[in-house]
C-alpha positions as CSV (number, residue, x, y, z in Angstrom):
1,M,90.4,111.3,140.0
2,L,92.4,113.9,138.1
3,L,95.4,111.5,138.0
4,K,93.2,108.7,136.6
5,I,92.0,111.0,133.7
6,F,95.6,112.1,133.1
7,L,96.8,108.5,132.9
8,K,93.9,107.5,130.5
9,F,94.8,110.4,128.3
10,H,98.5,109.6,128.1
11,I,97.8,105.9,127.5
12,K,95.4,106.7,124.7
13,I,98.0,109.0,123.1
14,D,100.8,106.5,123.4
15,L,98.7,103.8,121.8
16,I,97.9,106.0,118.8
17,S,101.4,107.2,118.3
18,A,102.9,103.7,118.7
19,S,100.6,102.3,116.1
20,V,101.5,104.5,113.0
21,A,104.9,104.5,111.3
22,T,105.7,107.2,108.7
23,N,107.8,107.4,105.6
24,I,107.1,103.9,104.2
25,N,107.1,102.9,100.5
26,P,104.9,99.8,100.2
27,K,105.6,97.4,97.4
28,G,103.2,97.2,94.5
29,R,100.4,94.6,95.0
30,I,97.0,93.4,93.8
31,G,94.0,92.1,95.7
32,Q,94.2,94.7,98.5
33,A,91.0,95.9,100.2
34,S,90.4,99.6,100.8
35,V,88.1,101.9,102.6
36,L,87.8,105.6,103.1
37,F,87.6,106.5,106.8
38,G,87.2,110.3,107.4
39,D,90.1,111.9,105.4
40,K,92.2,108.7,105.3
41,L,92.2,106.1,102.5
42,Y,93.2,102.8,104.1
43,F,94.6,99.7,102.3
44,F,94.5,96.2,103.8
45,G,96.6,93.2,102.8
46,G,96.9,92.1,99.1
47,R,99.6,90.1,97.5
48,N,102.7,90.5,95.2
49,L,104.9,87.4,95.4
50,N,103.4,86.6,98.8
51,F,100.3,87.5,100.7
52,T,100.6,90.4,103.1
53,D,99.1,91.4,106.4
54,Q,100.1,95.1,106.0
55,V,97.7,98.0,106.8
56,F,98.7,101.5,105.5
57,Y,96.9,104.7,104.5
58,L,97.1,108.0,102.7
59,N,95.9,111.2,104.4
60,L,93.8,113.0,101.8
61,S,93.3,116.1,103.9
62,S,96.2,117.9,102.2
63,S,97.7,117.7,98.7
64,F,100.8,115.6,97.9
65,S,102.9,114.6,94.9
66,I,101.7,111.4,93.2
67,L,105.3,110.6,92.6
68,S,106.0,110.3,96.3
69,P,102.8,109.8,98.2
70,P,103.1,110.1,102.0
71,W,102.2,106.6,103.0
72,K,101.7,105.8,106.7
73,Q,101.7,102.2,108.0
74,V,99.5,101.0,110.9
75,T,101.8,98.8,112.9
76,M,98.8,96.5,114.0
77,P,98.7,94.2,111.0
78,I,95.8,92.0,109.9
79,P,95.8,88.8,112.0
80,I,96.6,86.7,108.9
81,P,98.0,87.6,105.5
82,L,95.0,88.2,103.4
83,S,94.1,89.0,99.8
84,D,91.0,89.7,97.8
85,A,88.8,90.3,100.9
86,M,85.7,92.5,100.6
87,S,85.8,95.5,102.9
88,C,83.0,97.5,104.4
89,L,82.7,100.2,107.1
90,S,80.3,99.8,110.0
91,T,77.3,102.1,110.1
92,D,78.6,104.0,113.1
93,G,82.0,104.5,111.3
94,S,84.1,102.9,114.0
95,T,85.0,99.5,112.4
96,I,86.1,98.1,109.1
97,L,85.2,94.5,108.3
98,L,87.2,92.3,106.0
99,V,85.1,89.4,104.7
100,G,86.2,86.5,102.6
101,G,89.2,86.6,100.3
102,L,92.1,84.2,100.3
103,S,95.1,83.5,102.6
104,Q,98.2,81.4,102.1
105,S,98.5,77.9,103.6
106,Q,101.1,77.8,106.3
107,L,102.2,74.3,105.1
108,N,102.5,75.1,101.4
109,A,102.8,78.7,100.2
110,S,101.4,77.9,96.8
111,D,98.1,76.8,98.3
112,M,95.5,79.5,98.7
113,L,92.8,79.0,101.4
114,P,89.6,80.9,102.2
115,P,89.9,82.3,105.7
116,S,87.4,81.0,108.3
117,S,86.9,84.3,110.0
118,V,85.6,87.8,109.5
119,Y,88.2,90.3,110.7
120,A,87.2,93.6,112.2
121,F,89.5,96.6,112.8
122,N,88.2,99.1,115.4
123,F,89.5,102.6,114.6
124,N,88.8,103.8,118.2
125,N,91.1,101.3,120.0
126,L,93.2,100.3,116.9
127,Q,92.6,96.6,117.6
128,W,91.7,93.6,115.4
129,T,89.1,91.0,116.4
130,A,88.1,87.8,114.5
131,Q,84.7,86.3,114.3
132,L,85.0,82.6,113.5
133,L,82.6,81.4,110.8
134,T,81.2,77.9,111.4
135,V,79.2,77.8,108.2
136,L,80.7,79.6,105.2
137,P,78.0,81.4,103.1
138,V,77.5,80.2,99.6
139,H,76.4,83.7,98.5
140,F,75.3,87.0,100.0
């Protein structure tokens, strides 16, 4: 029993440490989604010349120079490159939802397509899930 608890603890720590890279300098972009989760301000996707699937954050719990912000990248990217999505945090604070937006066509990079899924990032297990939309809403 003690060994089982020990292994669960180490696996959890390894997953968390493996999923964050430090000292990154993300390229400028537009159309990113953002959400404040605890003391971290997360940024999802966006586009510059191309759409991106990057996820990164700033830890706001301590001060830093705006000339060299301490960006950290989550190495579990969005399942598809996404821009202009709406973001919201679940009521229990465990999950961010990315809804709508645009993605690049795999066949022609100049074509922008609406995604057919809502993407959810769970902060507890650092995993993405996608909920396929069979009927796209006209308005909310």
